[in-house]
C-alpha positions in Angstrom: -8.0 5.5 6.5 -4.3 5.9 5.9 -2.1 2.9 6.6 0.1 3.6 9.7 3.7 2.6 9.3 5.4 1.0 12.2 9.0 2.1 13.0 10.3 -1.1 11.5 8.3 -0.7 8.3 9.4 2.9 8.0 13.1 2.0 8.3 12.7 -0.9 5.8 11.0 1.5 3.3 13.7 4.1 3.9 16.5 1.6 3.3 14.7 0.4 0.1 14.5 4.0 -1.1 18.2 4.7 -0.4 19.1 1.4 -2.2 17.0 2.4 -5.2 18.5 5.9 -5.4 22.1 4.4 -5.4 21.2 2.1 -8.3 19.6 4.9 -10.1 22.8 7.0 -9.9 24.6 4.2 -11.7 21.8 4.0 -14.2 21.8 7.8 -14.8 25.5 7.8 -15.3 25.2 5.2 -18.1 22.8 7.6 -19.8 25.1 10.5 -19.2 28.0 8.6 -20.8 25.9 7.7 -23.8 25.0 11.4 -24.3 28.6 12.4 -23.9 29.7 9.8 -26.4 27.2 11.1 -28.9 28.5 14.6 -28.4 32.1 13.7 -29.0 31.6 11.1 -31.8 32.7 13.5 -34.6 36.0 14.2 -32.9 38.5 12.3 -35.1 42.0 12.5 -33.9 44.9 12.9 -36.4 48.5 11.9 -35.9 51.6 13.2 -37.6 53.3 11.1 -40.4 56.5 9.5 -39.2 59.6 9.1 -41.4 61.5 7.2 -38.7 59.8 4.5 -36.7 60.7 4.0 -33.0 61.6 0.6 -31.6 58.6 -1.4 -30.3 58.6 -4.3 -27.9 55.6 -6.6 -28.1 54.7 -8.5 -24.9 52.7 -11.7 -25.1 51.8 -13.2 -21.6 50.7 -16.8 -22.1 49.5 -19.5 -19.8 48.2 -22.8 -21.4 47.0 -21.1 -24.6 47.6 -24.0 -27.0 44.4 -23.2 -29.0 45.4 -19.7 -29.9 49.1 -19.3 -29.4 50.1 -20.0 -33.0 47.4 -17.6 -34.3 48.6 -14.8 -32.1 52.3 -15.3 -33.0 51.5 -15.4 -36.7 49.7 -12.1 -36.4 52.6 -10.5 -34.6 55.2 -11.9 -37.1 53.2 -10.6 -40.0 53.0 -7.0 -38.7 54.3 -4.7 -41.4 56.5 -2.8 -38.9 60.2 -2.7 -39.7 61.7 -5.9 -38.3 64.9 -4.1 -37.1 62.6 -1.9 -34.9 60.7 -4.8 -33.4 61.1 -7.4 -30.7 58.6 -9.9 -29.4 58.7 -11.3 -25.9 56.7 -14.4 -25.1 56.4 -14.8 -21.4 55.1 -18.3 -21.1 53.9 -19.8 -17.8 52.4 -22.9 -19.4 52.6 -26.4 -18.2 51.0 -27.9 -21.4 51.8 -28.1 -25.1 51.8 -24.3 -25.3 55.5 -24.2 -24.3 56.4 -26.4 -27.2 54.5 -24.3 -29.6 56.2 -21.0 -28.6 59.6 -22.7 -28.6 59.0 -23.7 -32.3 58.5 -20.0 -33.1 61.4 -18.9 -30.9 63.7 -21.2 -32.7 62.4 -20.3 -36.1 62.7 -16.5 -35.5 65.5 -16.1 -33.0 66.3 -12.5 -34.1 62.7 -11.5 -33.5 61.2 -13.6 -30.8 62.5 -14.2 -27.3 60.7 -16.8 -25.2 60.8 -16.7 -21.4 59.6 -19.8 -19.6 58.6 -19.2 -16.0 58.3 -22.2 -13.7 56.3 -20.3 -11.2 53.5 -17.8 -12.1 54.9 -15.2 -9.7 52.7 -12.1 -9.9 50.6 -13.9 -12.7 50.0 -11.6 -15.7 51.5 -8.5 -14.0 54.6 -10.4 -13.0 55.0 -11.7 -16.5 54.7 -8.2 -18.0 57.1 -6.7 -15.5 59.7 -9.3 -16.3 59.3 -8.6 -20.0 59.5 -4.8 -19.3 62.8 -5.2 -17.6 64.3 -7.0 -20.6 62.8 -4.8 -23.3 64.8 -2.3 -25.3 61.9 -0.7 -27.1 60.7 2.8 -26.4 57.1 1.6 -26.7 55.4 -1.6 -25.3 52.6 -3.3 -27.2 50.5 -5.8 -25.3 48.2 -8.5 -26.7 46.3 -11.1 -24.8 46.5 -14.6 -26.3 43.1 -14.6 -28.1 43.6 -11.3 -29.9 44.7 -10.7 -33.4 46.3 -7.4 -34.3 45.9 -6.4 -38.0 48.9 -6.2 -40.2 49.2 -2.4 -40.0 48.2 -2.1 -36.3 51.5 -0.7 -35.0 51.8 1.8 -37.9 48.3 3.1 -37.2 48.8 3.4 -33.4 52.4 4.6 -32.9 52.1 8.0 -34.5 49.6 9.2 -31.9 52.2 9.2 -29.3 53.9 12.1 -31.1 50.9 14.4 -30.6 51.9 14.9 -26.9 55.0 13.6 -25.0 52.8 13.1 -21.9 50.6 10.4 -23.6 51.3 7.2 -21.6 49.2 4.8 -23.7 47.2 4.5 -26.8 44.2 2.1 -26.8 42.4 0.6 -29.7 38.7 -0.5 -29.6 38.2 -4.1 -28.6 36.0 -6.1 -30.9 35.4 -9.8 -31.4 36.2 -12.9 -33.5 33.2 -15.1 -32.7 30.2 -12.8 -32.2 27.8 -15.0 -34.2 28.7 -18.3 -32.5 25.6 -18.3 -30.2 23.1 -16.1 -28.4 25.6 -15.9 -25.5 28.4 -14.5 -27.7 25.9 -12.1 -29.3 24.8 -10.8 -25.9 28.4 -10.4 -24.6 29.5 -8.7 -27.8 26.9 -6.0 -27.2 28.4 -5.5 -23.7 31.8 -5.2 -25.3 30.5 -2.6 -27.8 28.8 -0.6 -25.0 32.0 -0.5 -23.1 34.3 0.3 -26.0 32.2 2.4 -28.3 30.2 4.4 -25.7 31.9 4.2 -22.3 35.5 4.5 -23.4 34.8 7.0 -26.1 32.9 9.2 -23.7 35.6 9.1 -21.1 38.3 10.0 -23.5 36.2 12.8 -25.1 35.3 14.3 -21.7 38.9 14.1 -20.4 37.9 11.6 -17.7 40.1 8.9 -16.2 39.9 5.7 -18.2 40.8 2.0 -18.1 43.4 0.4 -20.3 41.6 -2.7 -21.5 44.5 -5.1 -20.8 45.1 -5.8 -24.5 45.2 -4.0 -27.8 47.1 -1.1 -26.5 50.6 0.4 -26.6 52.5 2.0 -23.7 55.3 4.5 -23.5 57.9 2.5 -21.6 59.1 5.6 -19.7 55.6 6.2 -18.3 55.3 2.6 -17.0 58.7 2.8 -15.3 57.8 6.2 -13.8 54.5 4.9 -12.4 56.3 2.0 -10.6 55.9 -0.7 -13.2 53.3 -3.5 -13.3 52.1 -4.5 -9.8 50.4 -7.7 -8.8 48.6 -6.7 -5.7 45.2 -6.7 -7.6 43.6 -9.0 -10.1 43.1 -6.0 -12.4 46.7 -5.0 -13.2 45.6 -3.1 -16.3 43.2 -0.8 -14.3 45.7 -0.4 -11.5 48.4 0.9 -13.9 45.9 3.1 -15.8 45.0 4.8 -12.5 48.5 5.3 -11.3 49.6 6.8 -14.7 46.7 9.2 -14.8 46.9 10.2 -11.2 50.6 11.0 -11.9 49.6 13.4 -14.7 50.0 11.1 -17.7 47.5 11.2 -20.5 46.1 8.6 -22.9 44.5 8.4 -26.4 41.6 6.2 -27.3 41.0 5.3 -30.9 37.6 3.8 -31.5 38.2 3.8 -35.3 41.0 1.2 -34.9 39.7 -2.2 -33.7 41.4 -5.3 -32.5 39.3 -8.5 -32.4 39.4 -11.1 -29.7 37.5 -14.2 -28.6 34.3 -13.9 -26.6 33.7 -16.5 -23.9 31.3 -18.9 -25.6 29.9 -20.4 -22.4 28.1 -18.7 -19.5 30.2 -20.6 -17.0 33.4 -19.3 -18.5 32.0 -15.7 -18.6 31.0 -15.9 -15.0 34.5 -16.9 -13.9 35.9 -14.0 -16.0 33.5 -11.6 -14.4 34.3 -12.8 -10.9 38.0 -12.0 -11.5 37.2 -8.6 -13.0 34.8 -7.6 -10.2 37.3 -8.6 -7.6 40.1 -6.9 -9.4 38.2 -3.6 -9.9 37.2 -3.6 -6.2 40.8 -4.2 -5.2 41.7 -1.2 -7.3 38.9 0.9 -5.7 40.4 0.1 -2.3 43.9 1.0 -3.5 43.1 4.3 -5.2 39.9 5.9 -3.9 41.7 8.1 -1.4 44.2 9.3 -4.0 41.4 10.1 -6.3 39.5 12.2 -3.7 42.7 14.0 -2.6 43.9 14.7 -6.0 44.4 18.4 -6.7 44.6 17.8 -10.5 41.1 16.4 -10.9 37.8 18.3 -11.0 34.9 17.1 -8.8 33.3 15.6 -11.9 36.5 13.7 -12.8 36.7 12.4 -9.3 33.1 11.3 -9.3 33.5 9.5 -12.7 36.8 7.9 -11.5 35.1 6.5 -8.4 32.1 5.3 -10.4 34.5 3.5 -12.8 36.5 1.9 -10.0 33.3 0.9 -8.2 31.4 -0.1 -11.4 30.9 -3.6 -10.1 29.3 -2.5 -6.9 26.0 -2.4 -8.8 25.9 -6.2 -8.5 25.8 -6.5 -4.7 23.4 -3.6 -4.6 21.2 -5.4 -7.1 21.5 -8.7 -5.2 20.5 -6.9 -1.9 17.6 -5.3 -3.9 16.3 -8.7 -4.9 16.4 -9.9 -1.3 14.8 -6.7 -0.2 11.9 -7.3 -2.5 11.1 -10.5 -0.7 11.4 -8.8 2.6 8.9 -6.1 1.6 6.4 -8.8 0.7 6.9 -10.4 4.1 6.6 -7.2 6.1 3.7 -5.5 4.2 0.4 -6.8 3.1 0.0 -7.1 -0.6 -2.8 -4.6 -0.8 -0.5 -1.9 0.8 1.4 -1.6 -2.5 -1.8 -1.0 -4.5 -3.2 1.6 -2.1 -1.5 3.3 0.8 2.0 2.9 -0.5 1.3 5.6 -3.2 0.3 8.0 -0.4 3.7 7.7 1.3 6.6 10.0 0.8 8.7 7.1 -0.5 6.5 6.3 -3.6 7.5 9.1 -5.9 11.2 8.8 -5.1 11.3 5.0 -5.6 9.1 5.3 -8.7 11.4 7.9 -10.4 14.5 6.0 -9.4 13.1 2.7 -10.7 12.1 4.3 -14.0 15.7 5.4 -14.5 17.0 1.9 -13.6 14.8 0.2 -16.2 15.2 2.9 -18.8 19.0 3.1 -18.6 20.1 -0.2 -20.3 17.7 0.3 -23.2 19.0 3.8 -23.8 22.7 2.9 -23.3 22.7 -0.2 -25.4 20.2 1.1 -27.9 22.6 4.0 -28.5 25.4 1.5 -28.7 23.6 -0.5 -31.5 22.6 2.7 -33.4 26.2 4.0 -33.3 27.8 0.7 -34.1 25.6 0.2 -37.1 26.7 3.6 -38.4 30.3 3.1 -37.4 31.1 -0.2 -38.9 28.7 -2.1 -41.1 30.8 -5.3 -40.7 30.1 -5.3 -37.0 26.5 -4.2 -37.2 24.2 -5.9 -34.7 20.5 -6.3 -33.9 18.4 -4.8 -31.2 17.3 -8.2 -30.0 20.8 -8.6 -28.6 19.8 -6.3 -25.8 17.5 -9.1 -24.6 20.3 -11.6 -24.7 22.5 -9.3 -22.6 19.7 -8.7 -20.1 19.4 -12.5 -19.7 23.2 -12.8 -19.3 23.6 -10.0 -16.7 21.7 -11.6 -13.8 23.7 -14.9 -14.2 26.8 -13.0 -13.0 25.0 -11.5 -10.0 26.3 -14.0 -7.4 29.8 -14.5 -8.9 30.4 -10.7 -9.0 29.0 -10.2 -5.6 31.3 -12.9 -4.3 34.3 -11.3 -6.0 33.5 -7.9 -4.4 33.0 -9.3 -0.9 36.3 -11.2 -1.2 38.1 -8.1 -2.2 36.5 -6.0 0.6 37.6 -8.7 3.1 41.0 -8.9 1.5 40.7 -12.6 0.7 43.4 -13.5 -1.8 42.8 -15.7 -4.8 44.8 -16.8 -7.9 44.6 -15.2 -11.3 42.5 -17.7 -13.2 42.8 -17.2 -16.9 39.8 -17.2 -19.2 39.9 -20.4 -21.3 40.2 -19.9 -25.0 38.9 -22.2 -27.7 40.2 -20.5 -30.8 36.7 -20.0 -32.2 36.2 -17.6 -35.1 33.1 -16.7 -37.2 33.2 -18.0 -40.7 
């Protein structure tokens, strides 16, 4: 005898099927990006040799970064770029010892470093960057977060790529890490960074898709920022917001995975959760700000539009997953347990849910397995182990509630401050 579904049971199973399909679309897209990344991995961009270097303005937005401020400033001072073509702006919103640290450097290198102390954090990081932009005289703007350390030849490696095309708005380096081996938490998060920077970003650049400036480790053409309306503080993801505005206005970008810039990984889950909350909220705010422009754009193909929307809504996977967990409990309450071993497999929903679920479970192993394989070939110094996938799979669910909260607050237009990620100054030996 076939189990007869009530109307309520049918609706619940239908909703579960739709939810699983949505999650499987995200999962399938991760697999697609991994395949695209493999296809374009041999494309190595070349840049012309420059005899005359343009002027570069370095922007360093700081807020209570006493543990890492000196390290960052030393890295920028030691850049091998011509000093007469370089200016450094430290925009300091600190209310701790950081302001005294940056003043020491400002007084020691007055021809090179300009320190701007802001009493109010108006516009947070976006406001700080906009203020520096208005005072800058460089043709190009390099941006580094407090915990990042550009290599000595970073600018000389990056700047020439702007001269491949006068419509290139920004050139982005691959983000790596300073403290990967500190704990299982940093090992897991480092794999997430590698997946994003070596697979996701490389695929998007190689397939001519809209991409996300990572907020650090990149250089902008000043003209492009000005034309796009400057830095805006109406979202918590000012980097993604500017990236979208630039590309929707026809500007291009260059991604260089062979040039890396290391930064500090949050060493504690509590810190990582707060960071993810801010990012999930900021991404969702950008989704609300740009989704209509993406759909209406006449410059983008259907595939480019789809990928742009997936990127803007990448954190939506968290509330969908959260609802999925609650739904699992609901299914157990509505259906008898033996239903899932017998009559469920006779229903029209079973094959759809099964195939979609298979993609959901397969995707992270394929995506991050590809990441590890590529990284181990790409850079032996940053090689990693397949066990780190398990660490990342443990870390992921811990951000479920925080990210869901961030998305809901963005959808309901609840404002919140830009809470910086605390840095310790940790480095691997």
